[in-house]
C-alpha positions in Angstrom: 0.0 0.0 0.0 1.3 3.5 -0.9 2.2 6.0 1.7 -0.8 8.3 0.9 -3.1 5.3 1.1 -1.7 4.4 4.5 -2.1 8.0 5.8 -5.7 8.0 4.5 -6.6 4.7 6.1 -5.1 5.9 9.4 -6.9 9.2 9.3 -10.3 7.7 8.8 -9.7 4.4 10.7 -11.8 3.0 13.5 -15.1 4.5 14.4 -14.6 7.6 12.2 -14.2 5.4 9.1 -17.2 3.3 10.0 -19.3 6.4 10.7 -18.4 7.8 7.2 -19.5 4.4 5.7 -22.7 4.5 7.7 -23.7 8.0 6.7 -22.9 7.4 3.1 -24.9 4.2 3.2 -27.9 6.0 4.6 -27.5 8.7 2.0 -27.5 6.2 -0.9 -30.5 4.3 0.6 -32.4 7.6 0.5 -31.2 8.3 -3.0 -32.4 4.9 -4.1 -35.9 5.7 -2.7 -35.9 8.9 -4.8 -34.9 6.9 -7.9 -37.9 4.7 -7.3 -40.1 7.8 -7.0 -38.8 8.7 -10.5 -39.7 5.2 -11.6 -43.3 5.8 -10.4 -43.4 8.9 -12.5 -42.4 6.9 -15.5 -45.1 4.3 -14.7 -47.7 7.0 -14.4 -46.8 8.5 -17.8 -46.2 5.0 -19.3 -42.5 5.7 -20.1 -39.9 3.0 -20.7 -37.6 4.9 -18.4 -39.1 3.0 -15.5 -36.7 0.1 -16.1 -33.7 2.3 -16.0 -34.8 4.0 -12.8 -35.7 0.6 -11.3 -32.2 -0.8 -12.1 -30.5 2.3 -10.9 -32.5 2.3 -7.7 -31.6 -1.3 -7.0 -27.9 -0.7 -7.7 -27.8 2.4 -5.5 -29.7 0.5 -2.8 -27.2 -2.4 -2.9 -24.2 -0.1 -2.6 -25.9 1.9 0.2 -26.8 -1.3 2.1 -23.2 -2.6 1.9 -21.8 0.8 3.2 -24.4 0.8 6.0 -23.4 -2.7 7.0 -19.8 -1.8 6.9 -20.5 1.0 9.4 -22.9 -0.9 11.6 -20.7 -0.5 14.7 -19.9 3.2 14.3 -20.1 5.3 17.4 -18.6 8.7 16.8 -16.7 10.8 14.3 -14.1 13.5 14.8 -15.0 17.0 14.0 -12.3 17.4 11.4 -13.6 14.3 9.6 -16.8 16.1 8.9 -15.1 17.8 6.0 -14.2 14.5 4.4 -17.7 13.2 5.1 -19.3 16.3 3.5 -17.2 16.1 0.4 -17.7 12.4 0.0 -21.5 12.8 0.5 -21.8 15.4 -2.3 -19.6 13.4 -4.6 -21.6 10.2 -4.0 -24.8 12.0 -4.7 -23.5 13.4 -8.0 -22.0 10.1 -9.2 -24.8 7.8 -8.4 -27.4 10.3 -9.7 -25.6 10.4 -13.1 -26.4 6.8 -13.9 -30.0 7.3 -15.0 -29.1 10.2 -17.3 -26.2 8.3 -18.8 -28.5 5.4 -19.6 -31.6 7.3 -20.7 -30.7 10.5 -22.6 -29.6 9.9 -26.2 -26.1 11.1 -26.9 -25.5 11.8 -23.2 -21.9 10.9 -22.4 -20.5 10.1 -19.0 -19.0 13.6 -18.9 -22.4 15.1 -19.7 -24.2 13.0 -17.2 -21.8 13.9 -14.4 -21.9 17.6 -15.3 -25.7 17.6 -15.3 -26.0 16.0 -11.9 -23.3 18.1 -10.3 -25.1 21.1 -11.6 -28.4 19.7 -10.2 -27.1 18.7 -6.8 -25.2 21.9 -6.3 -28.3 23.9 -7.5 -26.2 25.6 -10.1 -28.7 25.1 -13.0 -26.2 24.9 -15.9 -27.3 22.3 -18.4 -25.9 20.3 -21.3 -29.2 18.9 -22.3 -31.4 20.2 -25.1 -34.8 19.1 -26.3 -36.2 19.4 -22.8 -39.7 20.1 -24.2 -40.0 16.5 -25.4 -37.9 14.7 -22.8 -39.5 12.0 -20.7 -41.3 13.3 -17.6 -39.3 10.9 -15.4 -36.0 12.6 -16.5 -37.4 16.0 -15.9 -38.7 15.0 -12.5 -35.2 13.5 -11.7 -33.5 16.7 -12.5 -35.9 18.7 -10.4 -35.8 16.5 -7.4 -32.0 16.5 -7.5 -32.2 20.3 -7.4 -34.5 20.1 -4.4 -32.3 17.6 -2.5 -29.3 19.8 -3.1 -31.2 22.8 -1.7 -32.0 21.2 1.6 -28.5 19.7 1.8 -27.0 23.2 1.5 -28.9 24.4 4.6 -28.1 21.3 6.6 -24.4 21.8 5.7 -24.6 25.4 6.8 -25.8 24.3 10.2 -23.6 21.3 10.8 -20.4 21.8 8.9 -19.6 25.4 8.0 -19.4 26.8 11.6 -16.1 24.9 12.0 -14.7 26.9 9.2 -15.8 30.2 10.8 -16.8 31.6 7.4 -20.6 31.5 7.7 -23.4 29.1 8.5 -24.6 29.1 12.1 -21.7 31.1 13.2 -23.1 34.0 11.3 -26.6 33.5 12.7 -25.1 33.4 16.3 -23.1 36.6 15.5 -26.3 38.3 14.5 -28.9 36.8 16.7 -27.2 34.5 19.2 -29.9 34.8 21.8 -32.7 34.2 19.3 -31.0 31.2 17.7 -30.2 29.6 20.9 -33.7 30.0 22.3 -35.6 28.9 19.2 -34.4 25.3 19.3 -31.3 24.4 21.3 -30.1 21.4 19.4 -28.8 21.4 15.8 -30.9 18.3 15.0 -34.1 20.0 16.2 -33.2 23.1 14.2 -32.5 21.0 11.1 -35.9 19.3 11.4 -37.6 22.7 11.8 -35.9 24.1 8.8 -36.7 21.0 6.8 -40.4 21.6 7.7 -40.2 25.2 6.6 -38.4 24.1 3.4 -41.1 21.5 2.6 -43.9 24.0 3.4 -42.5 26.7 1.2 -42.2 24.1 -1.6 -45.8 23.2 -1.2 -47.0 26.8 -1.2 -44.9 27.5 -4.3 -46.4 24.5 -6.1 -50.0 25.5 -5.2 -49.4 29.1 -6.3 -47.9 28.0 -9.7 -50.8 25.6 -10.3 -53.4 28.2 -9.4 -51.6 30.7 -11.8 -51.9 28.3 -14.8 -49.1 25.7 -14.7 -49.9 22.1 -15.2 -49.7 19.9 -12.1 -46.4 18.3 -13.2 -44.8 21.6 -14.1 -46.0 23.2 -10.9 -44.4 20.4 -8.8 -41.0 20.4 -10.7 -40.7 24.2 -10.9 -41.6 24.6 -7.3 -38.8 22.3 -6.3 -36.3 24.1 -8.5 -37.5 27.5 -7.4 -37.3 26.9 -3.6 -33.9 25.2 -4.1 -32.8 28.2 -6.3 -31.6 25.6 -8.7 -33.2 26.9 -11.8 -33.8 23.7 -13.8 -36.8 24.2 -16.0 -38.8 21.7 -18.1 -38.3 23.7 -21.3 -35.4 24.8 -23.4 -36.7 28.4 -23.1 -36.4 28.1 -19.3 -39.0 30.3 -17.6 -39.4 32.1 -20.9 -42.1 29.6 -21.7 -44.3 31.6 -19.3 -43.3 35.0 -20.4 -46.9 35.7 -21.6 -48.2 35.0 -18.1 -46.8 37.8 -16.0 -48.4 36.5 -12.8 -46.1 33.4 -12.9 -43.1 35.6 -13.3 -44.1 37.8 -10.3 -44.9 34.7 -8.2 -41.6 33.1 -9.1 -39.7 36.3 -8.2 -41.4 36.4 -4.8 -40.6 32.7 -4.0 -37.0 33.0 -5.2 -36.6 36.0 -2.8 -38.0 33.9 0.1 -35.7 31.0 -0.7 -32.8 33.4 -0.6 -33.4 34.4 3.0 -31.8 32.7 6.0 -34.1 29.8 6.8 -33.3 29.9 10.5 -35.0 33.3 10.6 -38.1 31.7 9.2 -38.1 29.4 12.2 -37.8 32.5 14.4 -40.8 34.0 12.5 -42.9 30.9 13.0 -41.9 30.9 16.7 -43.4 34.4 17.1 -40.5 36.8 16.3 -42.2 38.6 13.5 -39.5 41.1 13.0 -36.6 38.6 12.7 -36.2 38.9 9.0 -36.3 42.7 8.8 -33.8 43.1 11.7 -31.2 41.1 9.8 -28.8 43.5 8.2 -28.0 41.2 5.3 -31.7 40.8 4.5 -32.2 44.5 4.3 -29.2 45.0 2.2 -30.1 42.1 -0.1 -33.6 43.6 -0.7 -32.2 47.0 -1.3 -29.7 45.7 -3.9 -32.6 43.8 -5.7 -34.9 46.7 -5.8 -32.2 49.1 -6.9 -30.9 46.9 -9.6 -34.4 46.0 -10.9 -35.4 49.7 -10.9 -32.3 50.7 -12.8 -32.8 48.0 -15.4 -36.5 48.8 -15.8 -35.7 52.5 -16.4 -32.9 51.6 -18.8 -35.2 49.3 -20.8 -37.9 52.0 -21.0 -35.6 54.7 -22.0 -33.0 52.8 -24.1 -35.2 50.1 -25.6 -38.6 51.9 -25.6 -40.2 49.1 -23.7 -43.6 49.1 -21.9 -43.2 50.0 -18.2 -45.0 47.0 -16.8 -43.3 44.5 -19.1 -39.9 46.1 -18.4 -40.5 45.9 -14.6 -41.7 42.3 -14.8 -38.7 41.0 -16.7 -36.2 43.2 -14.9 -37.3 42.1 -11.5 -37.5 38.4 -12.5 -34.1 38.2 -14.0 -32.4 40.3 -11.4 -33.8 38.1 -8.6 -33.0 34.9 -10.6 -29.3 35.9 -11.0 -28.6 37.3 -7.5 -30.3 34.4 -5.8 -28.3 32.1 -8.1 -31.4 30.4 -9.3 -30.6 30.8 -13.0 -34.0 31.0 -14.5 -34.3 33.3 -17.5 -37.5 34.8 -18.9 -35.7 36.0 -22.0 -32.2 36.7 -23.3 -31.2 39.7 -21.1 -27.8 40.0 -22.9 -29.8 41.7 -25.7 -31.0 44.5 -23.4 -27.7 46.5 -23.8 -24.2 46.7 -22.5 -25.2 48.3 -19.2 -27.5 45.4 -18.5 -24.8 42.8 -19.3 -22.3 44.5 -16.9 -24.9 44.7 -14.1 -25.8 41.0 -14.4 -22.1 40.2 -14.4 -21.7 42.0 -11.0 -24.9 40.3 -9.6 -23.4 36.9 -10.5 -20.8 37.4 -7.8 -23.1 38.8 -5.1 -25.2 35.9 -4.1 -28.0 36.2 -1.5 -28.1 35.6 2.3 -26.1 33.1 4.3 -28.1 30.1 5.5 -30.3 30.1 2.4 -30.3 27.8 -0.6 -28.4 30.4 -2.7 -24.8 30.3 -3.7 -22.5 33.2 -4.5 -20.2 35.2 -2.2 -23.1 36.1 0.1 -24.2 39.6 1.1 -22.9 39.4 4.7 -19.3 38.8 3.4 -19.6 41.9 1.2 -20.9 43.9 4.2 -18.1 42.7 6.5 -15.4 43.5 3.9 -16.9 47.0 3.7 -16.7 47.3 7.4 -13.0 46.2 7.3 -12.3 48.8 4.5 -14.0 51.5 6.6 -12.0 50.5 9.6 -8.7 50.7 7.7 -9.6 54.2 6.3 -10.3 55.4 9.8 -7.0 54.0 11.1 -5.2 55.9 8.3 -6.6 59.1 9.7 -6.3 58.2 13.3 -3.6 55.4 13.6 -4.0 55.1 17.4 -7.8 55.0 17.4 -9.6 51.9 18.8 -12.7 51.1 16.9 -14.6 47.9 17.1 -17.1 47.6 14.3 -20.5 46.0 14.9 -22.8 44.0 12.6 -26.5 43.5 13.5 -26.0 45.1 16.9 -23.1 42.8 17.8 -19.4 43.5 17.9 -17.3 41.9 15.2 -13.8 40.8 16.1 -10.7 41.0 13.9 -10.6 37.2 13.6 -13.9 37.0 11.9 -13.0 39.9 9.6 -9.8 38.2 8.7 -11.5 34.9 8.0 -14.0 36.6 5.7 -11.3 38.5 3.9 -9.3 35.3 3.4 -12.4 33.5 2.1 -13.0 36.3 -0.4 -9.4 36.0 -1.6 -9.7 32.3 -2.1 -13.1 32.7 -3.7 -11.8 35.1 -6.5 -8.6 33.1 -6.8 -10.6 30.0 -7.5 -12.6 31.8 -10.2 -9.4 33.0 -11.7 -7.9 29.5 -11.7 -11.0 27.9 -13.3 -11.1 30.7 -15.9 -7.4 30.0 -16.8 -8.1 26.3 -17.2 -11.1 27.1 -19.4 -8.8 29.3 -21.5 -6.5 26.4 -21.9 -9.5 24.5 -23.3 -9.6 27.2 -26.1 -12.7 29.0 -24.8 -13.0 32.7 -25.6 -12.5 35.3 -22.9 -16.2 36.0 -22.1 -17.1 32.3 -22.0 -14.1 31.4 -19.8 -14.5 34.2 -17.3 -18.3 34.1 -17.0 -18.3 30.3 -17.1 -15.9 30.2 -14.2 -17.8 32.8 -12.3 -21.2 31.2 -12.8 -19.8 27.8 -11.8 -18.2 28.9 -8.6 -21.1 31.2 -7.7 -23.6 28.4 -8.6 -25.6 30.8 -10.7 -26.3 28.7 -13.9 -26.1 30.7 -17.2 -23.1 32.8 -18.0 -22.7 35.5 -20.7 -22.0 35.4 -24.4 -23.5 33.5 -27.3 -22.5 30.0 -26.1 -23.4 29.8 -22.4 -25.6 32.8 -22.1 -29.2 32.7 -21.0 -30.2 31.6 -24.5 -27.6 28.9 -24.8 -26.3 25.9 -22.8 -23.0 24.2 -22.0 -23.4 21.2 -24.4 -20.9 22.5 -27.0 -18.0 22.9 -24.6 -15.2 20.4 -24.7 -15.2 17.6 -22.1 -12.2 19.0 -20.3 -14.0 22.3 -19.8 -17.0 20.5 -18.4 -14.9 18.7 -15.8 -13.3 21.9 -14.7 -16.7 23.6 -14.5 -18.0 20.6 -12.5 -15.1 21.1 -10.1 -15.9 24.8 -9.9 -19.5 24.0 -9.0 -18.5 21.6 -6.2 -16.0 24.1 -4.8 -18.5 26.9 -4.8 -21.2 24.8 -3.2 -18.9 23.4 -0.5 -17.7 27.0 0.3 -14.3 26.1 -1.3 -12.5 25.6 2.0 -14.4 22.5 2.9 -12.9 20.8 -0.1 -9.5 22.5 -0.2 -8.8 21.6 3.4 -8.6 17.9 2.3 -5.5 18.8 0.3 -3.5 20.2 3.2 -0.9 17.8 4.7 -1.8 18.9 8.2 -5.4 17.5 7.8 -4.1 14.0 7.2 -1.2 14.1 9.6 -3.0 14.7 12.9 
């Protein structure tokens, strides 16, 4: 056995190794149940896909059962092994979920299948598939439910894993509302259950609203799942543009995407009686201000520059701004045709992201706010070098360690985008495609800019190497980068 293999075995040996097997086993067992749900959809619509989903479900179940059996005597796991468990969990979901697509979709290579499922589970929304309008319902359901699973997985990860990195998750919630968070539900497991119930309820409300506004039952279910997960997978090649003649659906979708981009723990506070919890949160207020300002600017720009009707301009401006900043990735039309100012604004919104603790990706509003606080502090120190100033955020003092952690994360975030963009350039992609492709992958937004991967295109024409690099970028972005990068540090495996 090689030295790296020995180190790996020692680092995850004993109860930690068995617990990882046990958790992965349970995860695959749950995934096999979802595959059987997709099989039932195929049965309902009399599609031959039922046999593929049945076979995939049995294969996934068998692997899950073996892993569960391997970890049957597990007792505990070290905190640092949570990073390995998290990474392996997301990788397992992506790889086992790719099997039905690889077997079902004509012309879908292994690279395409993995890219599609990574995009689904990370709720990015980029796609390599075309002909969605005529695709089997079971396949469309499978893509949507993977989006939905990824959405709830993001929130659970924010509660259980990210606090150890001190870059977000529950650490932020406790920084902002420590008394409230602790008194709502004291244990993370109880909080996860409450958030799961909120997530399920919001999905159901979105589904009923879509159905009442004119969607078919199937479209309402699948689009509700991808809306609340801010995943952006639609059932049509035109994305949400299929419903551009039904403004009510666009407004409803904008509202539900905004709700899904809020910290879910604050919804639990609201349910428990704290009606002002959302509005007191500084990142929520800033997030809504950015959305309203951006949508207003684009609306006026379209009216004055493109001579568009006010209501139509407002509808599409708000919908697409919300879709991009929440990293949902829906598109009601090709907004790159609105003008250069619109293109630049959407490029900036790609990086922003929404609120921490939501299903959205991106840099997150709170990190931008904390970086602004750090900049303001440095400017004050230039004028008064001996001054002592402790910035506050949401009514609580922010220490230098948290500011340093956030600044380090922002550096790694943009460095990752730069690295992925360079790799895409090596794949002979043009500047716009390489830069916006890297940005949209790491930010988990979905569409990029340009004629190839813009809102009117997809990623199918990219070379396989570029798709693998983009898949890596999507995973890095969804795992907040450091969760995955920490596995490549010698110190992680040494101690």
